TISE-878585 format. One record per residue (C-alpha): residue number from 1; y, z, x; residue in three letters. Coordinates in Angstrom, 2 decimals. Each point is the difference from the previous one (the first is absolute). Layout:
N
num:NUM, py:Y, pz:Z, px:X, residuo:ALA;
...
This chain:
410
num:1, py:-113.79, pz:-82.61, px:198.81, residuo:MET;
num:2, py:1.92, pz:-2.79, px:1.69, residuo:LYS;
num:3, py:1.91, pz:-2.68, px:-1.85, residuo:VAL;
num:4, py:-2.13, pz:-2.99, px:-0.92, residuo:ASN;
num:5, py:2.52, pz:-2.67, px:0.96, residuo:LYS;
num:6, py:-2.14, pz:-2.93, px:-1.12, residuo:LYS;
num:7, py:-0.49, pz:1.54, px:-3.42, residuo:GLY;
num:8, py:3.70, pz:0.76, px:-0.39, residuo:ALA;
num:9, py:0.99, pz:-3.51, px:1.04, residuo:ILE;
num:10, py:-2.51, pz:-1.54, px:-2.38, residuo:ALA;
num:11, py:1.23, pz:2.04, px:-2.93, residuo:ILE;
num:12, py:3.62, pz:-0.73, px:0.82, residuo:ALA;
num:13, py:-0.72, pz:-3.72, px:0.22, residuo:ALA;
num:14, py:-1.90, pz:0.07, px:-3.28, residuo:LEU;
num:15, py:2.82, pz:1.82, px:-1.77, residuo:ILE;
num:16, py:2.63, pz:-2.27, px:1.50, residuo:ALA;
num:17, py:-1.95, pz:-3.05, px:-1.12, residuo:GLY;
num:18, py:-0.24, pz:1.38, px:-3.49, residuo:SER;
num:19, py:3.73, pz:0.63, px:-0.19, residuo:MET;
num:20, py:0.78, pz:-3.50, px:1.25, residuo:LEU;
num:21, py:-2.38, pz:-1.40, px:-2.57, residuo:GLY;
num:22, py:1.76, pz:1.88, px:-2.77, residuo:LEU;
num:23, py:3.40, pz:-1.14, px:1.23, residuo:ALA;
num:24, py:-1.07, pz:-3.61, px:0.29, residuo:GLY;
num:25, py:-1.58, pz:-0.50, px:-3.41, residuo:CYS;
num:26, py:1.85, pz:-2.76, px:-1.83, residuo:ALA;
num:27, py:2.26, pz:1.30, px:-2.73, residuo:GLY;
num:28, py:-1.04, pz:3.62, px:0.64, residuo:GLN;
num:29, py:2.09, pz:2.63, px:1.81, residuo:ALA;
num:30, py:-1.74, pz:2.38, px:2.39, residuo:ALA;
num:31, py:0.62, pz:2.95, px:-2.30, residuo:ASN;
num:32, py:-1.04, pz:-1.72, px:-3.23, residuo:GLU;
num:33, py:-3.15, pz:1.57, px:-1.53, residuo:PRO;
num:34, py:-3.11, pz:-1.86, px:1.10, residuo:LYS;
num:35, py:-3.51, pz:0.69, px:-1.16, residuo:LYS;
num:36, py:-2.37, pz:1.09, px:2.75, residuo:THR;
num:37, py:-3.60, pz:1.13, px:0.05, residuo:SER;
num:38, py:-0.95, pz:3.02, px:-2.08, residuo:ALA;
num:39, py:-0.59, pz:3.33, px:1.68, residuo:GLY;
num:40, py:1.54, pz:3.42, px:0.58, residuo:THR;
num:41, py:2.67, pz:1.24, px:2.37, residuo:LEU;
num:42, py:-0.34, pz:3.66, px:0.89, residuo:THR;
num:43, py:3.32, pz:1.67, px:0.83, residuo:VAL;
num:44, py:0.37, pz:3.59, px:1.16, residuo:TRP;
num:45, py:3.14, pz:1.67, px:-1.37, residuo:VAL;
num:46, py:1.27, pz:3.45, px:-0.86, residuo:ASP;
num:47, py:0.67, pz:1.06, px:-3.58, residuo:ALA;
num:48, py:3.68, pz:-1.01, px:-0.04, residuo:ASP;
num:49, py:-0.67, pz:-3.45, px:1.42, residuo:ARG;
num:50, py:-2.91, pz:-0.49, px:-2.42, residuo:ALA;
num:51, py:2.33, pz:0.43, px:-2.97, residuo:ARG;
num:52, py:2.59, pz:-2.33, px:1.53, residuo:ALA;
num:53, py:-2.58, pz:-2.74, px:0.67, residuo:LEU;
num:54, py:-1.85, pz:0.11, px:-3.31, residuo:LYS;
num:55, py:1.94, pz:-2.86, px:-1.59, residuo:ASP;
num:56, py:-0.05, pz:-2.33, px:3.01, residuo:VAL;
num:57, py:-3.73, pz:0.57, px:0.40, residuo:ALA;
num:58, py:-0.50, pz:-1.13, px:-3.60, residuo:ALA;
num:59, py:2.27, pz:-2.99, px:0.57, residuo:GLU;
num:60, py:-1.96, pz:-1.07, px:3.07, residuo:PHE;
num:61, py:-3.27, pz:0.25, px:-1.89, residuo:GLN;
num:62, py:1.42, pz:-2.09, px:-2.86, residuo:LYS;
num:63, py:1.35, pz:-2.67, px:2.39, residuo:ASP;
num:64, py:-2.88, pz:-0.17, px:2.46, residuo:LYS;
num:65, py:-3.01, pz:1.41, px:-1.76, residuo:GLY;
num:66, py:-0.32, pz:2.64, px:2.72, residuo:ILE;
num:67, py:-0.10, pz:3.68, px:-0.89, residuo:LYS;
num:68, py:2.12, pz:2.38, px:2.08, residuo:VAL;
num:69, py:-1.77, pz:3.33, px:0.22, residuo:ASP;
num:70, py:2.63, pz:2.66, px:0.77, residuo:LEU;
num:71, py:-1.94, pz:2.86, px:1.56, residuo:VAL;
num:72, py:2.05, pz:3.21, px:0.06, residuo:VAL;
num:73, py:-0.32, pz:1.89, px:3.27, residuo:LYS;
num:74, py:1.52, pz:3.11, px:1.51, residuo:ASP;
num:75, py:2.67, pz:-1.51, px:2.25, residuo:TYR;
num:76, py:-0.71, pz:2.56, px:2.70, residuo:GLY;
num:77, py:-3.57, pz:-1.27, px:0.32, residuo:LYS;
num:78, py:0.58, pz:-3.75, px:-0.15, residuo:ILE;
num:79, py:0.47, pz:-0.60, px:3.73, residuo:GLN;
num:80, py:-3.14, pz:1.89, px:0.98, residuo:GLN;
num:81, py:-2.14, pz:-1.45, px:-2.79, residuo:ASP;
num:82, py:1.19, pz:-3.56, px:0.65, residuo:PHE;
num:83, py:-0.80, pz:0.34, px:3.71, residuo:THR;
num:84, py:-3.46, pz:1.33, px:-0.78, residuo:ALA;
num:85, py:-0.98, pz:-2.37, px:-2.80, residuo:GLN;
num:86, py:1.35, pz:-3.43, px:0.98, residuo:VAL;
num:87, py:-2.42, pz:-0.48, px:2.95, residuo:PRO;
num:88, py:-2.91, pz:0.66, px:-2.38, residuo:THR;
num:89, py:1.23, pz:-2.57, px:-2.52, residuo:GLY;
num:90, py:0.56, pz:2.68, px:-2.66, residuo:LYS;
num:91, py:3.77, pz:0.17, px:0.19, residuo:GLY;
num:92, py:2.54, pz:-1.68, px:-2.32, residuo:PRO;
num:93, py:1.54, pz:-3.44, px:0.31, residuo:ASP;
num:94, py:3.47, pz:1.55, px:0.12, residuo:LEU;
num:95, py:1.41, pz:3.46, px:0.50, residuo:THR;
num:96, py:3.43, pz:1.57, px:0.03, residuo:ILE;
num:97, py:1.04, pz:1.93, px:3.09, residuo:GLY;
num:98, py:2.72, pz:0.83, px:2.47, residuo:GLY;
num:99, py:1.04, pz:-2.73, px:2.45, residuo:HIS;
num:100, py:-0.54, pz:2.43, px:2.88, residuo:ASP;
num:101, py:-3.75, pz:-0.30, px:-0.60, residuo:TRP;
num:102, py:0.14, pz:-3.64, px:1.07, residuo:THR;
num:103, py:-0.68, pz:0.38, px:3.71, residuo:GLY;
num:104, py:-3.10, pz:2.11, px:-0.49, residuo:GLY;
num:105, py:-1.30, pz:-2.32, px:-2.73, residuo:PHE;
num:106, py:0.49, pz:-3.06, px:2.21, residuo:VAL;
num:107, py:-1.61, pz:1.72, px:2.96, residuo:GLN;
num:108, py:-3.01, pz:0.83, px:-2.16, residuo:ASP;
num:109, py:-0.16, pz:-3.55, px:-1.35, residuo:GLY;
num:110, py:0.14, pz:1.08, px:-3.64, residuo:ILE;
num:111, py:3.06, pz:-1.90, px:-1.29, residuo:ILE;
num:112, py:0.79, pz:-3.70, px:0.01, residuo:ALA;
num:113, py:3.39, pz:-1.70, px:0.41, residuo:PRO;
num:114, py:1.77, pz:-1.20, px:-3.13, residuo:ILE;
num:115, py:1.73, pz:-3.38, px:-0.18, residuo:GLU;
num:116, py:3.22, pz:0.63, px:-1.91, residuo:LEU;
num:117, py:1.38, pz:-3.52, px:0.41, residuo:GLY;
num:118, py:3.53, pz:-0.41, px:-1.33, residuo:ASP;
num:119, py:-0.20, pz:3.47, px:-1.55, residuo:LYS;
num:120, py:0.40, pz:1.59, px:3.44, residuo:ALA;
num:121, py:3.74, pz:-0.69, px:0.01, residuo:SER;
num:122, py:0.39, pz:1.68, px:-3.39, residuo:GLN;
num:123, py:-0.75, pz:3.50, px:1.26, residuo:PHE;
num:124, py:2.36, pz:2.53, px:1.56, residuo:GLU;
num:125, py:0.07, pz:-0.39, px:3.77, residuo:LYS;
num:126, py:-1.25, pz:3.50, px:0.78, residuo:VAL;
num:127, py:-2.87, pz:-0.43, px:-2.46, residuo:ALA;
num:128, py:-1.17, pz:-3.22, px:1.65, residuo:LEU;
num:129, py:0.38, pz:1.52, px:3.47, residuo:GLN;
num:130, py:-2.11, pz:2.95, px:-1.06, residuo:ALA;
num:131, py:-2.99, pz:-2.13, px:-1.03, residuo:VAL;
num:132, py:0.20, pz:-2.27, px:3.06, residuo:THR;
num:133, py:-2.51, pz:0.78, px:2.71, residuo:TYR;
num:134, py:-0.78, pz:-2.14, px:3.04, residuo:ASP;
num:135, py:2.01, pz:-2.84, px:-1.55, residuo:GLY;
num:136, py:-1.96, pz:-0.01, px:-3.28, residuo:LYS;
num:137, py:0.72, pz:1.33, px:-3.47, residuo:THR;
num:138, py:-2.55, pz:2.68, px:-0.92, residuo:TYR;
num:139, py:0.99, pz:1.01, px:-3.48, residuo:GLY;
num:140, py:2.25, pz:-0.66, px:-2.95, residuo:LEU;
num:141, py:2.80, pz:2.61, px:-0.17, residuo:PRO;
num:142, py:1.04, pz:1.41, px:-3.35, residuo:TYR;
num:143, py:2.22, pz:3.02, px:0.67, residuo:ALA;
num:144, py:2.23, pz:1.44, px:2.70, residuo:ILE;
num:145, py:0.79, pz:3.64, px:0.62, residuo:GLU;
num:146, py:2.14, pz:1.92, px:2.44, residuo:ASN;
num:147, py:1.70, pz:3.34, px:0.17, residuo:ILE;
num:148, py:3.71, pz:0.71, px:-0.51, residuo:ALA;
num:149, py:2.30, pz:2.92, px:-0.73, residuo:ILE;
num:150, py:-0.35, pz:1.35, px:-3.52, residuo:LEU;
num:151, py:3.30, pz:1.68, px:-0.87, residuo:ARG;
num:152, py:0.80, pz:2.44, px:-2.78, residuo:ASN;
num:153, py:3.33, pz:-1.40, px:-1.18, residuo:THR;
num:154, py:1.06, pz:3.27, px:-1.63, residuo:LYS;
num:155, py:-0.19, pz:1.82, px:3.34, residuo:LEU;
num:156, py:1.54, pz:-2.60, px:2.32, residuo:VAL;
num:157, py:1.95, pz:-3.15, px:-0.71, residuo:ASP;
num:158, py:-1.26, pz:-2.16, px:2.87, residuo:SER;
num:159, py:-2.33, pz:-0.28, px:2.95, residuo:THR;
num:160, py:1.98, pz:-0.31, px:3.25, residuo:PRO;
num:161, py:-0.90, pz:-2.61, px:2.59, residuo:ALA;
num:162, py:-0.99, pz:2.49, px:2.70, residuo:THR;
num:163, py:-2.57, pz:2.77, px:-0.01, residuo:PHE;
num:164, py:2.44, pz:2.67, px:1.16, residuo:ASP;
num:165, py:2.47, pz:-0.92, px:-2.74, residuo:ALA;
num:166, py:-2.77, pz:0.11, px:-2.61, residuo:MET;
num:167, py:-1.01, pz:3.49, px:1.12, residuo:ILE;
num:168, py:3.64, pz:1.11, px:-0.13, residuo:ALA;
num:169, py:0.28, pz:-1.33, px:-3.57, residuo:ALA;
num:170, py:-3.26, pz:1.71, px:-0.90, residuo:GLY;
num:171, py:1.21, pz:3.34, px:1.33, residuo:LYS;
num:172, py:3.26, pz:-0.38, px:-1.89, residuo:LYS;
num:173, py:-2.01, pz:-0.39, px:-3.22, residuo:ALA;
num:174, py:-1.10, pz:3.62, px:0.45, residuo:GLY;
num:175, py:-3.69, pz:-0.58, px:-0.65, residuo:THR;
num:176, py:-2.88, pz:1.77, px:1.75, residuo:LYS;
num:177, py:-0.71, pz:-3.07, px:2.12, residuo:TYR;
num:178, py:2.52, pz:-2.70, px:0.99, residuo:PRO;
num:179, py:-2.79, pz:-2.60, px:0.23, residuo:PHE;
num:180, py:-3.78, pz:-0.02, px:-0.36, residuo:VAL;
num:181, py:-2.84, pz:-2.19, px:1.19, residuo:VAL;
num:182, py:-3.65, pz:0.89, px:-0.46, residuo:GLY;
num:183, py:-1.93, pz:0.60, px:3.22, residuo:LEU;
num:184, py:-3.38, pz:1.31, px:1.13, residuo:ASP;
num:185, py:0.06, pz:3.08, px:2.29, residuo:PRO;
num:186, py:-2.57, pz:-1.53, px:2.36, residuo:GLN;
num:187, py:0.69, pz:-3.71, px:-0.22, residuo:ALA;
num:188, py:3.64, pz:-0.22, px:-1.17, residuo:ALA;
num:189, py:0.32, pz:-3.44, px:-1.66, residuo:ASP;
num:190, py:0.82, pz:-2.99, px:2.23, residuo:PRO;
num:191, py:0.29, pz:-2.21, px:-3.09, residuo:TYR;
num:192, py:2.84, pz:2.04, px:-1.51, residuo:HIS;
num:193, py:1.71, pz:0.70, px:3.33, residuo:LEU;
num:194, py:-0.18, pz:-3.61, px:1.16, residuo:TYR;
num:195, py:3.42, pz:-1.08, px:-1.39, residuo:PRO;
num:196, py:1.66, pz:2.60, px:2.20, residuo:PHE;
num:197, py:-2.07, pz:-1.22, px:2.95, residuo:GLN;
num:198, py:1.02, pz:-3.62, px:-0.53, residuo:THR;
num:199, py:3.64, pz:1.08, px:-0.23, residuo:SER;
num:200, py:-0.31, pz:0.76, px:3.72, residuo:PHE;
num:201, py:-1.34, pz:-3.53, px:0.57, residuo:GLY;
num:202, py:-3.60, pz:1.13, px:0.49, residuo:ASN;
num:203, py:-3.10, pz:-1.62, px:-1.52, residuo:SER;
num:204, py:-3.75, pz:0.34, px:0.48, residuo:VAL;
num:205, py:-1.03, pz:-3.52, px:1.05, residuo:PHE;
num:206, py:2.07, pz:-3.08, px:0.75, residuo:ALA;
num:207, py:0.25, pz:-2.51, px:-2.86, residuo:GLN;
num:208, py:-0.62, pz:-3.73, px:0.27, residuo:ASN;
num:209, py:2.27, pz:-2.62, px:-1.55, residuo:ALA;
num:210, py:-2.12, pz:-0.14, px:-3.19, residuo:ASP;
num:211, py:0.29, pz:3.77, px:-0.48, residuo:GLY;
num:212, py:-3.52, pz:0.78, px:1.23, residuo:SER;
num:213, py:-0.52, pz:2.56, px:2.75, residuo:TYR;
num:214, py:-0.99, pz:-0.53, px:3.64, residuo:ASP;
num:215, py:-2.63, pz:2.63, px:0.77, residuo:ALA;
num:216, py:0.41, pz:-0.64, px:3.74, residuo:SER;
num:217, py:3.60, pz:1.26, px:-0.08, residuo:LYS;
num:218, py:0.20, pz:3.70, px:-0.82, residuo:LEU;
num:219, py:3.70, pz:0.86, px:-0.38, residuo:THR;
num:220, py:-0.14, pz:3.56, px:-1.30, residuo:ILE;
num:221, py:0.36, pz:1.48, px:3.48, residuo:GLY;
num:222, py:3.22, pz:-1.70, px:1.04, residuo:ASP;
num:223, py:3.29, pz:1.83, px:0.63, residuo:SER;
num:224, py:1.02, pz:-0.33, px:-3.65, residuo:ALA;
num:225, py:-3.14, pz:1.92, px:-0.88, residuo:GLY;
num:226, py:1.03, pz:2.80, px:2.33, residuo:ASP;
num:227, py:3.40, pz:0.10, px:-1.69, residuo:ALA;
num:228, py:-1.60, pz:0.30, px:-3.42, residuo:PHE;
num:229, py:-2.29, pz:2.76, px:1.24, residuo:ALA;
num:230, py:2.97, pz:1.95, px:1.33, residuo:ALA;
num:231, py:1.80, pz:-0.36, px:-3.34, residuo:TRP;
num:232, py:-3.12, pz:1.08, px:-1.90, residuo:LEU;
num:233, py:-0.23, pz:3.13, px:2.10, residuo:GLY;
num:234, py:3.65, pz:0.77, px:-0.69, residuo:SER;
num:235, py:-0.70, pz:-0.06, px:-3.75, residuo:GLN;
num:236, py:-3.09, pz:2.23, px:0.20, residuo:GLY;
num:237, py:-0.84, pz:3.68, px:0.40, residuo:ALA;
num:238, py:2.11, pz:0.44, px:3.14, residuo:LYS;
num:239, py:2.93, pz:-1.98, px:-1.39, residuo:GLY;
num:240, py:1.54, pz:-0.50, px:-3.42, residuo:THR;
num:241, py:-3.31, pz:0.63, px:-1.83, residuo:LYS;
num:242, py:0.94, pz:-2.81, px:-2.42, residuo:VAL;
num:243, py:-3.33, pz:-1.74, px:0.64, residuo:ILE;
num:244, py:-2.41, pz:2.66, px:-1.14, residuo:ASN;
num:245, py:-3.79, pz:-0.12, px:0.35, residuo:LEU;
num:246, py:-0.34, pz:2.65, px:-2.72, residuo:ASN;
num:247, py:1.13, pz:-2.58, px:-2.55, residuo:LEU;
num:248, py:-3.08, pz:-1.96, px:-1.04, residuo:SER;
num:249, py:0.27, pz:-3.09, px:-2.17, residuo:GLN;
num:250, py:-0.54, pz:2.09, px:-3.14, residuo:ASP;
num:251, py:2.41, pz:2.76, px:1.04, residuo:ILE;
num:252, py:2.73, pz:-2.46, px:0.99, residuo:ALA;
num:253, py:-0.39, pz:-1.81, px:-3.31, residuo:LYS;
num:254, py:0.13, pz:3.23, px:-1.99, residuo:GLU;
num:255, py:3.12, pz:1.09, px:1.89, residuo:ALA;
num:256, py:1.73, pz:-3.21, px:-1.03, residuo:PHE;
num:257, py:-1.20, pz:0.25, px:-3.60, residuo:LEU;
num:258, py:1.22, pz:3.59, px:-0.20, residuo:ALA;
num:259, py:3.47, pz:-0.97, px:1.22, residuo:GLY;
num:260, py:-0.50, pz:1.83, px:3.31, residuo:ASP;
num:261, py:0.77, pz:-3.13, px:2.05, residuo:ALA;
num:262, py:2.37, pz:-2.89, px:-0.70, residuo:PRO;
num:263, py:-1.88, pz:-2.51, px:2.17, residuo:TYR;
num:264, py:-3.72, pz:-0.86, px:0.20, residuo:LEU;
num:265, py:-1.48, pz:-2.62, px:2.32, residuo:LEU;
num:266, py:-2.77, pz:-1.54, px:-2.07, residuo:THR;
num:267, py:-1.34, pz:-3.11, px:-1.71, residuo:GLY;
num:268, py:0.02, pz:-1.37, px:-3.56, residuo:PRO;
num:269, py:-3.03, pz:2.11, px:-0.87, residuo:TRP;
num:270, py:2.20, pz:3.10, px:-0.52, residuo:ASN;
num:271, py:2.75, pz:-1.57, px:-2.11, residuo:VAL;
num:272, py:-1.68, pz:0.42, px:-3.40, residuo:ALA;
num:273, py:-0.54, pz:3.75, px:0.48, residuo:ASP;
num:274, py:3.66, pz:0.46, px:0.99, residuo:ALA;
num:275, py:1.18, pz:-1.90, px:-3.05, residuo:GLN;
num:276, py:-2.37, pz:1.97, px:-2.21, residuo:ALA;
num:277, py:1.76, pz:3.14, px:1.22, residuo:LYS;
num:278, py:3.28, pz:-1.47, px:-1.20, residuo:GLY;
num:279, py:1.32, pz:-0.66, px:3.49, residuo:ILE;
num:280, py:2.43, pz:-2.91, px:0.29, residuo:ASP;
num:281, py:-1.27, pz:-1.61, px:3.19, residuo:VAL;
num:282, py:1.38, pz:-2.65, px:2.29, residuo:SER;
num:283, py:-2.02, pz:-1.86, px:2.62, residuo:VAL;
num:284, py:2.06, pz:-0.31, px:3.18, residuo:ASP;
num:285, py:-0.36, pz:-1.37, px:3.55, residuo:PRO;
num:286, py:-1.46, pz:2.33, px:2.62, residuo:ILE;
num:287, py:2.71, pz:1.38, px:2.31, residuo:PRO;
num:288, py:-0.16, pz:-0.87, px:3.68, residuo:SER;
num:289, py:-0.76, pz:2.75, px:2.47, residuo:ALA;
num:290, py:0.21, pz:-2.11, px:3.14, residuo:GLY;
num:291, py:2.78, pz:-2.46, px:-0.73, residuo:GLY;
num:292, py:-2.10, pz:-3.01, px:-0.98, residuo:LYS;
num:293, py:-1.28, pz:-0.99, px:-3.44, residuo:THR;
num:294, py:-2.68, pz:2.31, px:-1.38, residuo:ALA;
num:295, py:-2.90, pz:-2.36, px:-0.78, residuo:ALA;
num:296, py:-2.96, pz:1.50, px:-1.88, residuo:PRO;
num:297, py:-3.48, pz:-1.43, px:-0.14, residuo:PHE;
num:298, py:-0.75, pz:-2.41, px:-2.83, residuo:ALA;
num:299, py:-3.35, pz:0.29, px:-1.68, residuo:GLY;
num:300, py:-1.23, pz:-3.05, px:-1.88, residuo:VAL;
num:301, py:-2.62, pz:0.21, px:-2.71, residuo:GLN;
num:302, py:-2.38, pz:-2.92, px:0.29, residuo:THR;
num:303, py:-2.96, pz:-1.82, px:-1.50, residuo:PHE;
num:304, py:-2.68, pz:-0.66, px:2.64, residuo:PHE;
num:305, py:-2.66, pz:-2.74, px:-0.22, residuo:LEU;
num:306, py:-3.48, pz:1.04, px:1.07, residuo:SER;
num:307, py:-1.48, pz:-2.07, px:2.83, residuo:ALA;
num:308, py:-3.31, pz:0.21, px:-1.86, residuo:LYS;
num:309, py:1.34, pz:-1.22, px:-3.34, residuo:SER;
num:310, py:-2.07, pz:-2.79, px:-1.55, residuo:LYS;
num:311, py:2.97, pz:-0.82, px:-2.22, residuo:ASN;
num:312, py:2.69, pz:-0.53, px:2.66, residuo:ALA;
num:313, py:1.47, pz:-3.07, px:-1.70, residuo:LEU;
num:314, py:0.29, pz:1.65, px:-3.40, residuo:SER;
num:315, py:1.29, pz:3.22, px:1.55, residuo:ALA;
num:316, py:2.72, pz:-1.91, px:1.86, residuo:THR;
num:317, py:0.92, pz:-1.88, px:-3.16, residuo:ASP;
num:318, py:0.31, pz:3.32, px:-1.85, residuo:PHE;
num:319, py:2.23, pz:1.45, px:2.71, residuo:LEU;
num:320, py:2.27, pz:-2.96, px:0.71, residuo:VAL;
num:321, py:0.41, pz:-1.39, px:-3.50, residuo:ASN;
num:322, py:-0.26, pz:3.14, px:-2.14, residuo:TYR;
num:323, py:0.81, pz:3.15, px:2.01, residuo:ILE;
num:324, py:2.84, pz:-1.69, px:1.92, residuo:ALA;
num:325, py:2.06, pz:-0.54, px:-3.15, residuo:THR;
num:326, py:3.06, pz:1.78, px:-1.36, residuo:ASP;
num:327, py:-1.67, pz:1.53, px:-3.09, residuo:PRO;
num:328, py:-2.94, pz:1.45, px:1.92, residuo:VAL;
num:329, py:2.02, pz:1.23, px:2.97, residuo:GLN;
num:330, py:2.41, pz:1.60, px:-2.47, residuo:THR;
num:331, py:-2.85, pz:1.65, px:-1.90, residuo:ALA;
num:332, py:-1.36, pz:1.41, px:3.27, residuo:LEU;
num:333, py:3.47, pz:1.26, px:0.89, residuo:TYR;
num:334, py:0.37, pz:1.76, px:-3.33, residuo:LYS;
num:335, py:-3.44, pz:1.58, px:0.43, residuo:ALA;
num:336, py:0.69, pz:1.32, px:3.48, residuo:GLY;
num:337, py:3.77, pz:0.33, px:0.26, residuo:GLY;
num:338, py:0.09, pz:-1.99, px:3.26, residuo:ARG;
num:339, py:2.16, pz:-3.13, px:0.38, residuo:PRO;
num:340, py:-1.95, pz:-3.27, px:-0.42, residuo:PRO;
num:341, py:-0.84, pz:-2.07, px:3.07, residuo:ALA;
num:342, py:0.76, pz:-3.35, px:-1.67, residuo:LEU;
num:343, py:3.69, pz:-0.70, px:0.59, residuo:THR;
num:344, py:0.95, pz:-1.10, px:-3.52, residuo:THR;
num:345, py:-1.67, pz:3.04, px:-1.55, residuo:ALA;
num:346, py:1.50, pz:2.19, px:2.72, residuo:TYR;
num:347, py:3.50, pz:-1.25, px:-0.76, residuo:GLN;
num:348, py:-0.45, pz:0.56, px:-3.73, residuo:ALA;
num:349, py:-1.14, pz:3.57, px:0.64, residuo:ALA;
num:350, py:3.28, pz:0.72, px:1.79, residuo:GLN;
num:351, py:1.62, pz:0.54, px:-3.42, residuo:SER;
num:352, py:-1.56, pz:3.47, px:0.24, residuo:ASP;
num:353, py:2.33, pz:2.02, px:2.28, residuo:PRO;
num:354, py:-2.94, pz:2.00, px:1.35, residuo:ILE;
num:355, py:-1.85, pz:-3.14, px:1.06, residuo:ILE;
num:356, py:3.24, pz:-1.46, px:1.32, residuo:ALA;
num:357, py:0.53, pz:3.11, px:2.10, residuo:GLY;
num:358, py:-3.43, pz:-0.13, px:1.58, residuo:PHE;
num:359, py:0.38, pz:-3.75, px:0.41, residuo:GLY;
num:360, py:3.25, pz:0.38, px:1.91, residuo:LYS;
num:361, py:-1.62, pz:2.43, px:2.42, residuo:VAL;
num:362, py:-3.05, pz:-2.26, px:0.16, residuo:GLY;
num:363, py:2.13, pz:-2.85, px:1.33, residuo:GLU;
num:364, py:-0.03, pz:1.82, px:3.33, residuo:ASN;
num:365, py:-3.64, pz:1.11, px:-0.23, residuo:ALA;
num:366, py:-2.69, pz:-1.19, px:2.38, residuo:VAL;
num:367, py:-3.65, pz:-0.50, px:-0.96, residuo:PRO;
num:368, py:-2.21, pz:2.91, px:0.91, residuo:MET;
num:369, py:-2.20, pz:-1.29, px:2.85, residuo:PRO;
num:370, py:-3.34, pz:-1.20, px:-1.32, residuo:SER;
num:371, py:-1.55, pz:-0.57, px:3.43, residuo:ILE;
num:372, py:-3.17, pz:2.07, px:0.70, residuo:PRO;
num:373, py:1.73, pz:1.54, px:3.03, residuo:GLN;
num:374, py:2.15, pz:2.11, px:-2.34, residuo:MET;
num:375, py:-3.09, pz:2.14, px:-0.42, residuo:GLY;
num:376, py:0.58, pz:1.18, px:3.56, residuo:SER;
num:377, py:3.60, pz:0.98, px:-0.73, residuo:VAL;
num:378, py:0.30, pz:2.10, px:-3.15, residuo:TRP;
num:379, py:-1.78, pz:3.17, px:1.13, residuo:ASP;
num:380, py:1.85, pz:0.53, px:3.30, residuo:ASP;
num:381, py:3.26, pz:-1.14, px:-1.57, residuo:TRP;
num:382, py:-0.10, pz:2.48, px:-2.87, residuo:GLY;
num:383, py:-1.27, pz:2.95, px:2.04, residuo:LYS;
num:384, py:2.66, pz:-0.60, px:2.64, residuo:THR;
num:385, py:2.78, pz:-0.10, px:-2.59, residuo:GLU;
num:386, py:-1.28, pz:3.27, px:-1.46, residuo:ALA;
num:387, py:-0.10, pz:1.63, px:3.44, residuo:ALA;
num:388, py:3.56, pz:-1.11, px:0.77, residuo:ILE;
num:389, py:1.27, pz:1.30, px:-3.35, residuo:ILE;
num:390, py:-1.66, pz:3.34, px:0.80, residuo:LYS;
num:391, py:1.84, pz:0.17, px:3.31, residuo:GLY;
num:392, py:-2.05, pz:-1.84, px:2.65, residuo:ALA;
num:393, py:1.94, pz:-1.82, px:2.70, residuo:ASP;
num:394, py:0.92, pz:-3.38, px:-1.53, residuo:PRO;
num:395, py:-0.03, pz:-2.20, px:3.10, residuo:THR;
num:396, py:-3.25, pz:1.17, px:1.57, residuo:SER;
num:397, py:-1.73, pz:0.13, px:-3.40, residuo:SER;
num:398, py:1.05, pz:-3.56, px:-0.87, residuo:TRP;
num:399, py:-1.03, pz:-1.31, px:3.42, residuo:GLN;
num:400, py:-3.39, pz:1.72, px:-0.23, residuo:LYS;
num:401, py:-0.48, pz:-1.49, px:-3.47, residuo:MET;
num:402, py:0.76, pz:-3.46, px:1.35, residuo:THR;
num:403, py:-2.50, pz:0.42, px:2.83, residuo:SER;
num:404, py:-2.68, pz:1.15, px:-2.43, residuo:ASN;
num:405, py:0.57, pz:-2.99, px:-2.26, residuo:ILE;
num:406, py:-0.01, pz:-2.41, px:2.95, residuo:GLU;
num:407, py:-3.32, pz:1.44, px:1.15, residuo:ALA;
num:408, py:-1.52, pz:-0.46, px:-3.46, residuo:LYS;
num:409, py:1.26, pz:-3.58, px:-0.20, residuo:LEU;
num:410, py:-1.67, pz:-0.82, px:3.30, residuo:LYS;
């Protein structure tokens, strides 16, 4: 379904008018509780987010007389169910989701822009970039995640700045593996390998000044991409064998937990299990393989507003004046272990060295492209990386991949 531009504009104007009205009331700040019409806001969340939002939902109901119904969903099914139900009018007013869903949601006309007003400047830059699409803000960010090097401090005392030096340090530690990253034997993992790719100066699409991506400018096939492909081949089955397709995500994680590897390239989701094993971990920057800064993808967890919501004003009020606050963003961070998107809450969370470590790496992160055209990239990208790791010719494989993607984009 195509985007209903008139509907989106109307909703945006209505929301903007509401926010101006709140801001302009004499003697009343925009974020001061204000009674609105009774009703119910339906919000799709997972179990962790439901627990974190219980108190603010009760506060909103007390202030506004509007119940917030937190419907617990399997996160893995939210995107599909939201896409299917919103056009029928059966979906929620709000749902959590990954920012990379934005392009498809906008294309299908199932989410509406959100007017953040002055709050926009209070979010981390990468978080705001991630929810910006076609010059509009399509979501309220609440958490940021990216990968980094998880280091076992008892096995190695630092993570060197270059990939080769890290591998040398890992070998010196005398473990089974000098370094591990979980991959799929058929599709590798472009997400986890992307920092090494960017260290050669290669990206997927060109970025605009606001951080959004230009789908008309595919950059993955440039000469820097060929250089990365050659390096990847040198680390695979016909080279050092350091990048190993036999190490799945689970196997790589278990190797690190068992002390069989001093370095693991992963995200915050694996920290708790490492600490539970008694491992003293440090979160370090990703070494460069190509000479430039290794920049991972940033994923931003977001609240989306349904384009079919009959409670758009109340939903926006709930997001801007209740979710976009230090206590709530902090509660969501504690529930999910990802740094908050609101800058003040993000800075406070830096007192945790684990969060500070991921945050430092995240300063160089780039938003994962949310444009629909990414759907034409992932499959060829991953399969090509896997083929190169297995021993296929890097240059011809990468060029063929680029041609296939270009054909799909046309």
